[in-house]
BAGU-535010 format. One line per 8 residues: number of its first residue (from 1); for each residue x, y, z of N, C-alpha, C. Coordinates in Angstrom, 2 decimals, padded with zeros to 5 digits. Layout:
NUM) X/Y/Z/X/Y/Z/X/Y/Z | ...;
END
This chain:
1) -180.86/075.73/-097.04/-181.25/076.32/-095.90/-180.05/076.72/-094.94 | -180.53/077.84/-094.33/-179.31/078.48/-093.44/-179.62/077.79/-091.81 | -178.99/077.70/-091.15/-179.10/076.86/-089.80/-180.17/077.97/-088.90 | -181.09/077.65/-088.13/-181.65/078.33/-087.03/-181.62/077.30/-086.06 | -181.96/078.36/-084.83/-182.01/077.36/-083.94/-182.53/077.92/-082.53 | -183.20/077.48/-081.66/-183.71/078.09/-080.52/-183.41/077.32/-079.10 | -182.84/077.84/-078.19/-182.49/077.17/-076.67/-182.90/077.80/-075.48 | -184.04/076.68/-074.85/-185.00/077.55/-073.68/-184.69/076.68/-072.35;
9) -184.35/077.23/-071.54/-184.27/076.44/-070.12/-185.45/076.69/-069.45 | -185.84/075.27/-068.84/-187.14/075.10/-067.81/-186.55/074.91/-066.65 | -186.00/076.10/-065.56/-185.29/076.00/-064.52/-186.35/074.88/-063.46 | -187.42/075.10/-063.39/-188.58/074.14/-062.93/-188.26/072.87/-062.99 | -188.39/072.61/-064.36/-188.21/071.02/-064.63/-186.64/070.77/-064.74 | -185.76/071.34/-064.58/-184.35/070.65/-065.06/-184.03/070.56/-066.45 | -184.80/071.33/-067.24/-184.82/070.82/-068.31/-184.39/072.18/-069.91 | -183.89/071.66/-070.47/-183.25/072.54/-071.50/-183.86/071.92/-072.66;
17) -184.54/072.82/-073.56/-185.46/072.43/-074.69/-184.76/073.36/-076.21 | -184.03/072.30/-076.86/-183.45/072.50/-078.07/-184.34/072.31/-079.56 | -184.06/073.49/-080.39/-184.59/073.01/-081.56/-183.43/073.65/-082.79 | -183.37/072.76/-083.14/-182.13/073.07/-084.41/-182.77/072.74/-086.05 | -182.48/073.57/-086.70/-182.84/073.41/-088.42/-181.54/073.68/-089.33 | -181.84/073.03/-090.42/-180.88/073.82/-091.23/-179.55/073.31/-091.42 | -178.49/074.05/-092.07/-177.53/073.59/-092.30/-176.46/074.49/-091.43 | -175.55/073.68/-090.67/-174.72/074.36/-089.88/-173.18/074.66/-090.27;
25) -172.86/076.14/-090.16/-171.50/076.35/-090.37/-170.73/076.76/-089.06 | -169.06/076.57/-089.13/-168.75/076.89/-087.62/-169.31/078.06/-087.17 | -169.48/079.01/-087.82/-169.98/080.45/-087.06/-171.53/080.32/-086.46 | -172.28/079.35/-087.19/-173.50/078.95/-086.56/-173.35/078.12/-085.27 | -172.40/077.26/-085.27/-172.10/076.48/-083.95/-171.60/077.30/-082.95 | -170.69/078.34/-083.61/-170.40/079.07/-082.09/-171.09/080.05/-081.56 | -172.30/080.53/-082.66/-173.49/081.18/-081.78/-174.05/080.20/-081.03 | -174.52/078.73/-081.36/-175.22/077.96/-080.82/-174.54/077.70/-079.11;
33) -173.05/077.42/-079.52/-172.30/077.25/-077.78/-172.86/078.83/-077.03 | -173.16/079.92/-077.44/-173.13/081.34/-076.83/-174.37/081.03/-076.07 | -175.18/080.45/-077.02/-176.66/080.45/-076.73/-177.11/079.45/-075.77 | -176.12/078.19/-075.94/-176.18/077.09/-074.82/-175.70/077.95/-073.26 | -174.66/078.47/-073.28/-174.06/078.84/-072.15/-175.22/079.92/-071.32 | -175.74/080.40/-072.03/-176.85/081.27/-071.43/-177.75/080.61/-070.99 | -178.36/079.56/-071.67/-179.57/078.64/-071.39/-179.06/078.10/-069.95 | -177.94/077.23/-069.83/-177.51/076.44/-068.89/-177.30/077.32/-067.83;
41) -176.89/078.72/-067.74/-176.75/079.52/-066.70/-178.17/079.94/-065.90 | -179.26/079.69/-066.60/-180.54/079.69/-065.80/-180.91/078.51/-065.13 | -180.39/077.27/-065.33/-180.68/076.08/-064.57/-180.33/076.36/-062.92 | -181.11/075.71/-062.27/-180.91/075.90/-060.85/-180.36/074.68/-060.37 | -180.42/073.66/-060.86/-180.18/072.43/-060.52/-178.42/071.90/-060.17 | -178.09/070.88/-059.89/-176.61/070.71/-059.47/-176.14/070.61/-061.19 | -174.67/070.48/-061.23/-173.97/070.55/-061.99/-174.62/068.97/-062.67 | -174.73/068.83/-064.36/-174.99/067.61/-065.01/-176.58/066.94/-064.31;
49) -176.88/067.80/-063.73/-178.37/067.10/-063.07/-179.44/067.19/-064.05 | -179.30/068.05/-065.16/-180.20/068.65/-065.97/-180.62/067.24/-067.24 | -181.92/067.63/-067.65/-182.22/066.79/-068.71/-182.01/067.86/-069.95 | -182.27/067.25/-071.23/-181.97/067.83/-072.37/-183.05/067.14/-073.69 | -183.70/068.09/-074.01/-184.75/067.38/-075.08/-183.78/067.93/-076.54 | -183.54/067.74/-077.72/-183.20/068.53/-078.62/-183.75/067.91/-080.06 | -184.56/068.86/-080.57/-185.40/068.53/-081.63/-184.64/068.46/-083.00 | -184.52/067.56/-083.65/-183.70/067.84/-084.71/-184.28/067.50/-086.47;
57) -185.91/067.46/-086.40/-186.25/067.14/-087.61/-186.04/067.64/-088.60 | -185.72/069.12/-088.29/-185.54/070.16/-089.65/-184.03/070.02/-090.19 | -183.31/069.58/-089.44/-181.68/069.55/-089.58/-181.40/068.64/-090.88 | -180.47/069.33/-091.33/-180.29/069.01/-092.80/-178.93/067.78/-092.52 | -178.56/067.12/-093.46/-177.08/066.41/-093.09/-176.19/067.67/-093.16 | -175.32/067.49/-092.58/-174.16/068.19/-092.07/-172.76/067.94/-092.60 | -171.98/068.96/-093.32/-170.61/068.71/-093.30/-169.93/068.34/-092.45 | -168.83/067.23/-092.78/-168.05/066.83/-091.82/-167.44/067.76/-090.72;
65) -167.11/069.11/-091.00/-166.27/070.22/-089.83/-167.39/070.45/-088.95 | -169.16/070.44/-089.43/-170.02/070.66/-088.45/-169.97/069.65/-087.62 | -170.08/068.10/-087.97/-170.28/066.99/-087.23/-169.12/067.06/-086.24 | -167.83/067.47/-086.38/-167.15/067.58/-085.68/-167.27/068.38/-084.32 | -167.65/069.78/-084.96/-168.28/070.63/-084.03/-169.05/070.19/-082.91 | -170.04/069.74/-083.43/-171.28/068.92/-082.83/-170.56/067.69/-081.90 | -169.82/066.85/-082.06/-168.94/066.09/-081.28/-168.46/066.51/-080.37 | -167.80/067.58/-080.66/-166.86/068.24/-079.33/-167.92/068.85/-078.30;
73) -169.00/069.20/-078.60/-170.07/069.64/-078.03/-170.86/068.99/-077.20 | -170.83/067.74/-077.54/-171.73/066.66/-076.90/-170.81/065.88/-075.84 | -169.62/066.00/-075.96/-168.33/065.36/-075.38/-167.83/066.52/-074.00 | -168.49/067.65/-074.05/-168.02/068.71/-073.00/-168.77/068.66/-071.61 | -167.64/068.00/-070.90/-168.26/067.27/-069.44/-169.34/068.45/-068.48 | -169.11/069.43/-068.88/-169.41/070.62/-068.07/-170.73/070.70/-068.57 | -171.12/070.57/-069.45/-172.56/070.52/-070.17/-173.26/069.34/-070.00 | -172.80/067.96/-069.79/-173.44/066.81/-069.92/-174.69/066.77/-069.52;
81) -175.81/066.32/-070.15/-176.88/066.18/-069.52/-176.89/064.75/-068.46 | -178.02/064.72/-067.53/-178.24/063.28/-067.29/-178.86/062.30/-067.79 | -179.83/063.00/-069.04/-180.40/062.33/-069.80/-180.46/063.35/-071.39 | -180.39/062.69/-072.20/-180.41/063.36/-073.73/-181.13/062.95/-074.18 | -182.29/063.59/-075.22/-183.15/062.98/-075.96/-183.17/063.71/-077.18 | -182.85/062.96/-078.46/-183.07/063.80/-079.63/-184.27/063.27/-080.30 | -185.18/064.19/-081.09/-186.10/064.09/-081.88/-185.76/064.17/-083.48 | -185.64/063.18/-083.79/-184.78/063.14/-084.96/-185.84/062.65/-086.35;
89) -186.74/061.65/-085.96/-187.59/060.95/-087.01/-187.20/060.41/-087.82 | -187.71/060.05/-089.20/-186.48/058.62/-089.92/-186.13/059.56/-091.38 | -185.22/060.35/-090.83/-184.24/061.17/-091.77/-183.17/060.59/-092.07 | -182.54/061.08/-092.95/-180.89/060.44/-093.51/-180.25/060.92/-092.27 | -180.48/062.37/-091.79/-179.65/062.79/-090.49/-179.52/062.00/-089.34 | -180.58/060.96/-089.02/-180.46/059.94/-087.98/-179.68/059.43/-087.79 | -179.20/058.72/-089.21/-177.68/057.74/-089.10/-176.24/058.75/-088.59 | -176.42/060.14/-089.08/-175.06/060.97/-088.95/-175.05/061.51/-087.36;
97) -176.29/061.41/-086.97/-176.43/061.59/-085.53/-176.13/060.53/-084.80 | -176.68/059.22/-085.06/-176.27/058.17/-084.28/-174.68/057.89/-084.27 | -173.92/058.15/-085.51/-172.46/058.16/-085.62/-171.71/058.94/-084.49 | -172.48/060.32/-084.54/-171.84/061.39/-083.65/-172.32/060.84/-082.27 | -172.97/060.11/-081.99/-173.22/059.80/-080.42/-172.56/058.37/-080.06 | -171.72/057.82/-080.88/-171.18/056.50/-080.76/-170.30/056.90/-079.32 | -170.69/055.97/-078.40/-170.08/055.92/-077.21/-170.57/056.75/-076.03 | -171.60/057.25/-076.56/-172.13/058.51/-075.39/-172.89/057.25/-074.46;
105) -173.44/056.28/-074.63/-174.21/055.45/-073.65/-175.55/055.44/-073.34 | -176.09/054.77/-072.33/-177.46/054.59/-072.10/-178.66/056.02/-071.90 | -177.80/056.93/-071.55/-178.37/058.30/-071.12/-178.74/059.00/-072.43 | -178.55/058.66/-073.49/-178.96/059.13/-074.75/-179.64/058.19/-075.71 | -180.73/058.98/-076.23/-181.60/057.97/-077.21/-182.14/059.15/-077.89 | -182.51/058.25/-079.23/-183.27/059.05/-080.18/-184.62/058.73/-080.30 | -185.62/059.31/-080.59/-186.88/059.05/-080.91/-187.54/060.23/-082.11 | -188.87/059.48/-082.33/-189.71/059.86/-083.66/-190.52/061.51/-083.46;
113) -190.93/061.28/-081.99/-191.69/062.29/-081.50/-191.48/062.95/-080.32 | -191.70/064.31/-079.97/-191.38/065.09/-078.81/-192.12/063.80/-077.13 | -193.28/063.91/-077.96/-193.88/063.04/-076.59/-192.78/061.72/-076.11 | -192.54/061.14/-077.03/-191.81/059.68/-076.71/-190.61/060.20/-076.06 | -189.90/061.40/-076.73/-188.86/061.50/-075.93/-188.84/062.58/-074.25 | -189.99/063.22/-074.37/-190.06/063.50/-073.03/-190.43/062.48/-071.96 | -191.50/061.45/-072.14/-191.87/060.51/-071.75/-190.24/059.67/-071.26 | -189.61/059.37/-071.82/-188.22/058.42/-071.67/-187.29/059.61/-070.34;
121) -187.31/060.63/-071.09/-186.41/061.68/-069.85/-187.07/062.15/-068.37 | -188.42/061.93/-068.45/-189.13/062.24/-067.10/-189.28/060.78/-066.44 | -189.24/059.52/-066.83/-189.42/058.37/-066.43/-188.58/058.48/-065.57 | -187.16/058.68/-065.43/-186.41/058.64/-064.33/-186.73/059.25/-062.82 | -188.03/060.34/-063.40/-188.49/060.99/-061.95/-188.85/060.16/-061.22 | -189.62/059.02/-061.66/-190.49/058.05/-060.78/-189.50/057.37/-060.02 | -188.43/057.05/-060.47/-187.66/056.30/-059.54/-186.62/056.92/-058.82 | -186.62/058.26/-058.72/-185.82/058.74/-057.98/-184.54/059.54/-058.52;
129) -184.41/058.63/-059.92/-183.15/059.08/-060.43/-182.89/060.58/-060.51 | -183.96/061.54/-060.96/-183.80/062.88/-061.14/-183.70/063.58/-059.62 | -183.02/064.85/-059.74/-182.91/065.80/-058.74/-181.93/065.13/-057.87 | -181.56/064.07/-057.94/-180.39/063.38/-056.81/-179.21/064.23/-056.48 | -178.80/064.84/-057.73/-177.62/066.14/-057.50/-178.13/067.28/-057.27 | -179.27/067.72/-057.38/-179.78/068.89/-057.47/-180.56/069.02/-056.11;
END
């Protein structure tokens, strides 16, 4: 299965919504980077004040070079989210993702459903955590 992805910015919620599926090649990752740049340009919040939800339920186990490309992406400070939620379900790719996220910290979590992920992402809004920088 070849790679597919969608990236949508919701500036009114300071949210980037991503869905990824299939098997990613280095070319797919490069195309993803470009789409991510365009989505982030639509945000109106301050740097790193946005939230991201990434639905990976249809993602396949990735080759090591793709994992390395995703790790590089996750480490880019200029795109770092205030909170990053992955919806992964109970697939083999979940353990691969958790290895890629090693050291990311408490601002990143994995969930089984979109609803659980969104509840966690927006739970900081109640405490005033969100929009502090925006």
